[in-house]
N, CA, C and O atoms as a printed pandas DataFrame, in Angstrom:
     atom_number atom_name residue_name chain_id  residue_number  x_coord  y_coord  z_coord
0              1         N          MET        A               1   10.269   -1.922   12.497
1              2        CA          MET        A               1    9.845   -3.211   13.422
2              3         C          MET        A               1   11.036   -4.199   13.867
3              4         O          MET        A               1   11.979   -4.270   13.078
4              5         N          ALA        A               2   11.094   -4.905   14.948
5              6        CA          ALA        A               2   11.955   -5.778   15.302
6              7         C          ALA        A               2   11.298   -6.792   16.321
7              8         O          ALA        A               2   10.258   -6.602   16.953
8              9         N          SER        A               3   12.054   -7.826   16.351
9             10        CA          SER        A               3   11.615   -9.004   17.298
10            11         C          SER        A               3   11.602   -8.953   18.734
11            12         O          SER        A               3   10.944   -9.587   19.559
12            13         N          GLN        A               4   12.472   -8.064   18.849
13            14        CA          GLN        A               4   12.461   -7.541   20.546
14            15         C          GLN        A               4   12.989   -6.035   20.554
15            16         O          GLN        A               4   13.621   -5.590   19.596
16            17         N          HIS        A               5   12.678   -5.227   21.760
17            18        CA          HIS        A               5   13.238   -3.824   21.769
18            19         C          HIS        A               5   14.597   -3.709   21.953
19            20         O          HIS        A               5   15.258   -4.605   22.480
20            21         N          PRO        A               6   15.175   -2.427   21.465
21            22        CA          PRO        A               6   16.482   -2.296   21.404
22            23         C          PRO        A               6   17.414   -2.825   22.373
23            24         O          PRO        A               6   18.521   -3.301   22.122
24            25         N          LEU        A               7   16.808   -2.685   23.621
25            26        CA          LEU        A               7   17.804   -3.363   24.915
26            27         C          LEU        A               7   17.765   -4.864   25.108
27            28         O          LEU        A               7   18.457   -5.371   25.991
28            29         N          ASP        A               8   17.097   -5.502   24.433
29            30        CA          ASP        A               8   16.861   -6.850   24.733
30            31         C          ASP        A               8   17.902   -7.440   23.881
31            32         O          ASP        A               8   18.274   -7.031   22.781
32            33         N          PRO        A               9   18.419   -8.694   24.693
33            34        CA          PRO        A               9   19.871   -9.116   23.932
34            35         C          PRO        A               9   19.596  -10.059   22.827
35            36         O          PRO        A               9   20.593  -10.633   22.391
36            37         N          GLY        A              10   18.443  -10.348   22.271
37            38        CA          GLY        A              10   18.106  -11.163   21.116
38            39         C          GLY        A              10   18.083  -12.453   21.399
39            40         O          GLY        A              10   17.992  -12.928   22.531
40            41         N          PHE        A              11   18.185  -13.199   20.122
41            42        CA          PHE        A              11   18.467  -14.503   20.287
42            43         C          PHE        A              11   19.876  -15.247   20.282
43            44         O          PHE        A              11   20.781  -14.418   20.191
44            45         N          THR        A              12   20.174  -16.097   20.327
45            46        CA          THR        A              12   21.507  -16.608   20.075
46            47         C          THR        A              12   21.385  -17.929   19.344
47            48         O          THR        A              12   20.824  -18.967   19.695
48            49         N          ASN        A              13   22.267  -17.534   17.886
49            50        CA          ASN        A              13   22.327  -18.522   16.826
50            51         C          ASN        A              13   23.589  -18.892   16.435
51            52         O          ASN        A              13   24.545  -18.117   16.469
52            53         N          SER        A              14   23.648  -20.022   16.069
53            54        CA          SER        A              14   25.098  -20.777   15.652
54            55         C          SER        A              14   24.873  -20.261   14.027
55            56         O          SER        A              14   23.824  -20.108   13.401
56            57         N          PHE        A              15   26.192  -20.072   13.642
57            58        CA          PHE        A              15   26.105  -19.831   12.464
58            59         C          PHE        A              15   27.562  -20.209   11.964
59            60         O          PHE        A              15   28.412  -20.510   12.803
60            61         N          GLN        A              16   27.895  -20.197   10.476
61            62        CA          GLN        A              16   29.386  -20.802    9.839
62            63         C          GLN        A              16   29.489  -19.786    8.840
63            64         O          GLN        A              16   28.531  -19.430    8.153
64            65         N          ILE        A              17   30.621  -19.324    8.754
65            66        CA          ILE        A              17   31.037  -18.239    7.437
66            67         C          ILE        A              17   31.346  -19.004    6.385
67            68         O          ILE        A              17   32.331  -19.725    6.234
68            69         N          VAL        A              18   30.359  -18.786    5.599
69            70        CA          VAL        A              18   30.770  -19.397    3.885
70            71         C          VAL        A              18   32.339  -19.536    3.353
71            72         O          VAL        A              18   33.039  -18.527    3.258
72            73         N          GLY        A              19   32.634  -20.305    3.156
73            74        CA          GLY        A              19   34.222  -20.486    2.551
74            75         C          GLY        A              19   35.322  -20.531    3.437
75            76         O          GLY        A              19   36.487  -20.369    3.076
76            77         N          ARG        A              20   34.842  -20.819    4.960
77            78        CA          ARG        A              20   35.581  -21.304    5.826
78            79         C          ARG        A              20   35.458  -22.421    6.564
79            80         O          ARG        A              20   34.348  -22.572    7.076
80            81         N          GLU        A              21   36.456  -23.445    6.819
81            82        CA          GLU        A              21   35.891  -24.276    7.433
82            83         C          GLU        A              21   35.765  -24.194    8.859
83            84         O          GLU        A              21   36.579  -23.406    9.339
84            85         N          ALA        A              22   34.950  -24.794    9.763
85            86        CA          ALA        A              22   34.704  -24.816   11.137
86            87         C          ALA        A              22   35.837  -24.746   11.970
87            88         O          ALA        A              22   36.604  -25.648   11.630
88            89         N          GLU        A              23   36.273  -24.121   12.860
89            90        CA          GLU        A              23   37.498  -24.163   13.594
90            91         C          GLU        A              23   37.603  -25.286   14.539
91            92         O          GLU        A              23   38.621  -25.957   14.708
92            93         N          SER        A              24   36.261  -25.473   15.258
93            94        CA          SER        A              24   36.206  -26.951   15.836
94            95         C          SER        A              24   34.819  -27.391   15.681
95            96         O          SER        A              24   34.011  -26.887   14.901
96            97         N          ARG        A              25   34.609  -28.322   16.442
97            98        CA          ARG        A              25   33.009  -29.135   15.920
98            99         C          ARG        A              25   31.858  -28.163   16.293
99           100         O          ARG        A              25   30.670  -28.378   16.053
100          101         N          ASP        A              26   32.345  -27.100   16.893
101          102        CA          ASP        A              26   31.115  -26.387   17.074
102          103         C          ASP        A              26   31.081  -25.053   16.366
103          104         O          ASP        A              26   32.124  -24.416   16.217
104          105         N          PHE        A              27   30.017  -24.647   15.963
105          106        CA          PHE        A              27   29.711  -23.419   15.344
106          107         C          PHE        A              27   29.939  -22.295   15.971
107          108         O          PHE        A              27   29.855  -22.372   17.197
108          109         N          ALA        A              28   30.280  -20.961   15.391
109          110        CA          ALA        A              28   29.934  -19.905   16.143
110          111         C          ALA        A              28   28.718  -19.571   16.684
111          112         O          ALA        A              28   27.629  -19.997   16.299
112          113         N          GLU        A              29   28.937  -18.732   17.665
113          114        CA          GLU        A              29   27.255  -18.282   18.078
114          115         C          GLU        A              29   27.137  -16.677   18.159
115          116         O          GLU        A              29   28.083  -16.085   18.677
116          117         N          ILE        A              30   26.325  -16.126   17.807
117          118        CA          ILE        A              30   26.263  -14.880   17.763
118          119         C          ILE        A              30   24.628  -14.608   18.098
119          120         O          ILE        A              30   23.708  -15.361   17.778
120          121         N          ARG        A              31   24.499  -13.167   18.919
121          122        CA          ARG        A              31   23.265  -12.878   19.246
122          123         C          ARG        A              31   22.638  -12.044   17.881
123          124         O          ARG        A              31   23.162  -11.154   17.211
124          125         N          THR        A              32   21.245  -12.731   17.748
125          126        CA          THR        A              32   20.367  -12.298   16.576
126          127         C          THR        A              32   19.208  -11.597   16.866
127          128         O          THR        A              32   18.683  -11.754   17.969
128          129         N          ARG        A              33   18.692  -10.791   15.982
129          130        CA          ARG        A              33   17.140  -10.502   16.228
130          131         C          ARG        A              33   16.682  -10.128   14.465
131          132         O          ARG        A              33   17.492   -9.901   13.566
132          133         N          PHE        A              34   15.549  -10.148   14.368
133          134        CA          PHE        A              34   14.820   -9.837   13.121
134          135         C          PHE        A              34   14.454   -8.654   13.200
135          136         O          PHE        A              34   13.851   -8.268   14.201
136          137         N          ILE        A              35   14.770   -7.730   12.046
137          138        CA          ILE        A              35   14.193   -6.547   11.822
138          139         C          ILE        A              35   13.558   -6.191   10.562
139          140         O          ILE        A              35   13.518   -7.032    9.664
140          141         N          SER        A              36   13.059   -5.037   10.403
141          142        CA          SER        A              36   11.992   -4.986    9.345
142          143         C          SER        A              36   12.918   -3.481    8.369
143          144         O          SER        A              36   13.693   -2.705    8.928
144          145         N          PRO        A              37   12.587   -3.432    7.049
145          146        CA          PRO        A              37   13.142   -2.299    6.577
146          147         C          PRO        A              37   13.193   -0.888    7.308
147          148         O          PRO        A              37   12.101   -0.627    7.813
148          149         N          GLY        A              38   13.896   -0.168    7.452
149          150        CA          GLY        A              38   13.856    1.080    8.230
150          151         C          GLY        A              38   14.151    1.169    9.822
151          152         O          GLY        A              38   14.284    2.193   10.492
152          153         N          TYR        A              39   14.215   -0.169   10.241
153          154        CA          TYR        A              39   14.832   -0.319   11.646
154          155         C          TYR        A              39   15.771    0.536   11.998
155          156         O          TYR        A              39   15.537    1.374   12.869
156          157         N          LEU        A              40   17.001    0.454   11.365
157          158        CA          LEU        A              40   18.338    0.862   11.791
158          159         C          LEU        A              40   18.195    2.311   11.667
159          160         O          LEU        A              40   18.631    2.846   12.686
160          161         N          SER        A              41   17.785    3.097   10.874
161          162        CA          SER        A              41   17.551    4.517   10.690
162          163         C          SER        A              41   16.666    4.939   11.884
163          164         O          SER        A              41   16.846    5.989   12.501
164          165         N          THR        A              42   15.847    4.181   12.119
165          166        CA          THR        A              42   14.375    4.767   13.099
166          167         C          THR        A              42   15.405    4.736   14.549
167          168         O          THR        A              42   15.294    5.778   15.194
168          169         N          VAL        A              43   16.180    3.919   15.029
169          170        CA          VAL        A              43   17.147    3.522   16.153
170          171         C          VAL        A              43   18.184    4.536   16.257
171          172         O          VAL        A              43   18.748    4.890   17.292
172          173         N          GLY        A              44   18.433    5.100   14.717
173          174        CA          GLY        A              44   19.737    5.861   14.728
174          175         C          GLY        A              44   21.050    5.173   14.816
175          176         O          GLY        A              44   22.014    5.652   15.414
176          177         N          VAL        A              45   21.053    4.107   14.237
177          178        CA          VAL        A              45   22.391    3.128   13.921
178          179         C          VAL        A              45   22.694    3.563   12.610
179          180         O          VAL        A              45   21.874    3.541   11.692
180          181         N          PRO        A              46   24.073    4.031   12.490
181          182        CA          PRO        A              46   24.457    4.551   11.165
182          183         C          PRO        A              46   25.337    3.191   10.639
183          184         O          PRO        A              46   25.868    2.398   11.416
184          185         N          LEU        A              47   25.380    3.091    9.166
185          186        CA          LEU        A              47   25.726    2.078    8.513
186          187         C          LEU        A              47   27.320    2.342    8.200
187          188         O          LEU        A              47   27.624    3.430    7.712
188          189         N          LEU        A              48   28.217    1.487    8.439
189          190        CA          LEU        A              48   29.652    2.058    8.143
190          191         C          LEU        A              48   30.083    1.427    6.835
191          192         O          LEU        A              48   30.975    1.939    6.159
192          193         N          GLU        A              49   29.316    0.073    6.395
193          194        CA          GLU        A              49   29.438   -0.448    5.143
194          195         C          GLU        A              49   28.406   -1.373    4.594
195          196         O          GLU        A              49   27.678   -2.098    5.271
196          197         N          GLY        A              50   28.424   -1.248    2.982
197          198        CA          GLY        A              50   27.162   -2.309    3.201
198          199         C          GLY        A              50   25.812   -1.411    2.789
199          200         O          GLY        A              50   25.829   -0.381    2.116
200          201         N          ARG        A              51   24.788   -1.980    3.291
201          202        CA          ARG        A              51   23.243   -1.592    2.981
202          203         C          ARG        A              51   22.423   -2.018    4.136
203          204         O          ARG        A              51   22.641   -2.960    4.897
204          205         N          ALA        A              52   21.523   -1.242    4.144
205          206        CA          ALA        A              52   20.341   -1.767    5.136
206          207         C          ALA        A              52   19.487   -2.739    4.777
207          208         O          ALA        A              52   19.659   -3.229    3.661
208          209         N          ILE        A              53   18.627   -3.131    5.431
209          210        CA          ILE        A              53   17.834   -4.393    5.148
210          211         C          ILE        A              53   16.638   -3.616    4.239
211          212         O          ILE        A              53   16.012   -2.668    4.714
212          213         N          GLU        A              54   16.408   -4.108    2.935
213          214        CA          GLU        A              54   15.349   -3.602    1.859
214          215         C          GLU        A              54   14.109   -4.604    2.146
215          216         O          GLU        A              54   14.173   -5.603    2.862
216          217         N          GLU        A              55   13.037   -4.169    1.491
217          218        CA          GLU        A              55   11.581   -4.984    1.437
218          219         C          GLU        A              55   12.141   -5.936    0.403
219          220         O          GLU        A              55   11.707   -6.965    0.920
220          221         N          GLY        A              56   12.660   -6.278   -0.470
221          222        CA          GLY        A              56   12.798   -7.675   -1.192
222          223         C          GLY        A              56   13.735   -8.550   -0.430
223          224         O          GLY        A              56   13.923   -9.655   -0.937
224          225         N          ASP        A              57   14.425   -8.261    0.792
225          226        CA          ASP        A              57   15.162   -9.121    1.704
226          227         C          ASP        A              57   14.223   -9.665    2.013
227          228         O          ASP        A              57   14.352  -10.828    1.629
228          229         N          LEU        A              58   13.144   -9.512    2.585
229          230        CA          LEU        A              58   12.145  -10.194    3.362
230          231         C          LEU        A              58   11.308  -11.501    2.762
231          232         O          LEU        A              58   10.467  -12.163    3.371
232          233         N          SER        A              59   11.794  -11.694    1.338
233          234        CA          SER        A              59   11.157  -12.683    0.477
234          235         C          SER        A              59   11.824  -13.881    0.800
235          236         O          SER        A              59   12.470  -14.073    1.830
236          237         N          ASP        A              60   11.601  -14.865   -0.333
237          238        CA          ASP        A              60   12.554  -16.406   -0.246
238          239         C          ASP        A              60   13.530  -16.128   -0.533
239          240         O          ASP        A              60   14.212  -17.147   -0.426
240          241         N          GLY        A              61   14.145  -15.298   -0.879
241          242        CA          GLY        A              61   15.812  -15.137   -1.417
242          243         C          GLY        A              61   16.543  -15.445   -0.449
243          244         O          GLY        A              61   16.142  -15.815    0.654
244          245         N          PRO        A              62   17.924  -15.284   -0.875
245          246        CA          PRO        A              62   19.153  -15.489    0.475
246          247         C          PRO        A              62   18.683  -14.993    1.733
247          248         O          PRO        A              62   17.669  -14.298    1.786
248          249         N          ASN        A              63   19.334  -15.293    2.734
249          250        CA          ASN        A              63   19.506  -14.669    3.928
250          251         C          ASN        A              63   20.284  -13.384    3.943
251          252         O          ASN        A              63   21.405  -13.460    3.439
252          253         N          VAL        A              64   19.965  -12.380    4.356
253          254        CA          VAL        A              64   20.507  -10.942    4.481
254          255         C          VAL        A              64   20.873  -10.780    6.174
255          256         O          VAL        A              64   20.099  -11.173    7.047
256          257         N          GLY        A              65   22.087  -10.182    6.430
257          258        CA          GLY        A              65   22.650   -9.754    7.851
258          259         C          GLY        A              65   22.928   -8.508    7.872
259          260         O          GLY        A              65   22.776   -7.852    6.842
260          261         N          VAL        A              66   23.300   -8.032    8.808
261          262        CA          VAL        A              66   23.725   -6.721    9.213
262          263         C          VAL        A              66   24.622   -7.164   10.496
263          264         O          VAL        A              66   24.049   -7.938   11.263
264          265         N          LEU        A              67   25.862   -6.805   10.814
265          266        CA          LEU        A              67   26.715   -6.963   11.598
266          267         C          LEU        A              67   26.947   -5.977   12.363
267          268         O          LEU        A              67   26.862   -4.912   11.753
268          269         N          ASN        A              68   27.263   -5.850   13.690
269          270        CA          ASN        A              68   27.806   -4.446   14.423
270          271         C          ASN        A              68   29.456   -4.713   14.417
271          272         O          ASN        A              68   30.017   -5.809   14.396
272          273         N          GLN        A              69   29.968   -3.602   14.436
273          274        CA          GLN        A              69   31.589   -3.385   14.328
274          275         C          GLN        A              69   31.977   -4.392   15.389
275          276         O          GLN        A              69   33.043   -4.913   15.063
276          277         N          SER        A              70   31.578   -4.797   16.376
277          278        CA          SER        A              70   32.104   -5.843   17.520
278          279         C          SER        A              70   32.275   -7.194   16.769
279          280         O          SER        A              70   33.307   -7.864   16.796
280          281         N          ALA        A              71   31.229   -7.488   16.150
281          282        CA          ALA        A              71   31.038   -9.125   15.489
282          283         C          ALA        A              71   31.840   -9.005   14.220
283          284         O          ALA        A              71   32.596   -9.941   13.963
284          285         N          ALA        A              72   31.774   -7.847   13.280
285          286        CA          ALA        A              72   32.719   -7.843   12.231
286          287         C          ALA        A              72   34.201   -7.992   12.435
287          288         O          ALA        A              72   34.955   -8.654   11.722
288          289         N          SER        A              73   34.547   -7.236   13.582
289          290        CA          SER        A              73   36.064   -7.273   13.941
290          291         C          SER        A              73   36.519   -8.787   14.729
291          292         O          SER        A              73   37.636   -9.303   14.676
292          293         N          LEU        A              74   35.528   -9.218   15.329
293          294        CA          LEU        A              74   35.665  -10.580   15.875
294          295         C          LEU        A              74   35.782  -11.848   14.876
295          296         O          LEU        A              74   36.594  -12.768   14.981
296          297         N          TYR        A              75   34.802  -11.690   13.897
297          298        CA          TYR        A              75   34.870  -13.051   12.992
298          299         C          TYR        A              75   35.724  -12.693   11.731
299          300         O          TYR        A              75   36.112  -13.602   10.996
300          301         N          PHE        A              76   36.054  -11.250   11.440
301          302        CA          PHE        A              76   36.496  -11.077   10.080
302          303         C          PHE        A              76   38.158  -10.237   10.475
303          304         O          PHE        A              76   39.026  -10.087    9.614
304          305         N          GLY        A              77   38.277   -9.876   11.619
305          306        CA          GLY        A              77   39.308   -9.080   11.962
306          307         C          GLY        A              77   39.483   -7.823   11.004
307          308         O          GLY        A              77   38.639   -6.972   10.724
308          309         N          ASP        A              78   40.708   -7.921   10.607
309          310        CA          ASP        A              78   40.930   -6.361    9.559
310          311         C          ASP        A              78   40.314   -6.990    8.173
311          312         O          ASP        A              78   40.384   -6.169    7.259
312          313         N          GLY        A              79   39.864   -7.954    7.878
313          314        CA          GLY        A              79   39.131   -8.737    6.440
314          315         C          GLY        A              79   37.907   -7.843    6.306
315          316         O          GLY        A              79   37.431   -7.014    7.082
316          317         N          ILE        A              80   37.550   -8.234    5.142
317          318        CA          ILE        A              80   36.038   -7.410    4.530
318          319         C          ILE        A              80   34.711   -8.524    5.346
319          320         O          ILE        A              80   34.859   -9.711    5.636
320          321         N          ALA        A              81   33.809   -7.903    5.502
321          322        CA          ALA        A              81   32.830   -8.705    6.160
322          323         C          ALA        A              81   31.803   -8.229    5.347
323          324         O          ALA        A              81   30.729   -8.695    5.727
324          325         N          VAL        A              82   31.670   -7.352    4.203
325          326        CA          VAL        A              82   30.575   -7.116    3.228
326          327         C          VAL        A              82   30.709   -8.031    2.105
327          328         O          VAL        A              82   31.812   -8.035    1.557
328          329         N          GLY        A              83   29.857   -8.765    1.676
329          330        CA          GLY        A              83   30.097   -9.442    0.370
330          331         C          GLY        A              83   28.959  -10.832    0.265
331          332         O          GLY        A              83   28.960  -11.557   -0.729
C-alpha cells in the first residue's frame, strides 16, 4: 500500500542529514510517499543497498526511509547513504 499511486509525485518534505550542518538556512527538500512492507517488490523496484520496509518500521520506533538512486547520488555523492 502507498499514500499515492506510482506515477504521483508524492509530497515534498524538508529534511536534514544527521551529522551534517545545513549548508544554508533552508533544509533540503525531497519528494516522499508513505509505503507499507512489500510495496517495493510489488511494483518491481529492486533494492541496490540496505533493506526494504518491514512491519516493525511501522511502530513508534525511529523513522526509516528508502532513497532512489538519484537522491542518494545528489545528497551523498560517492559516499554511503545506508546507515
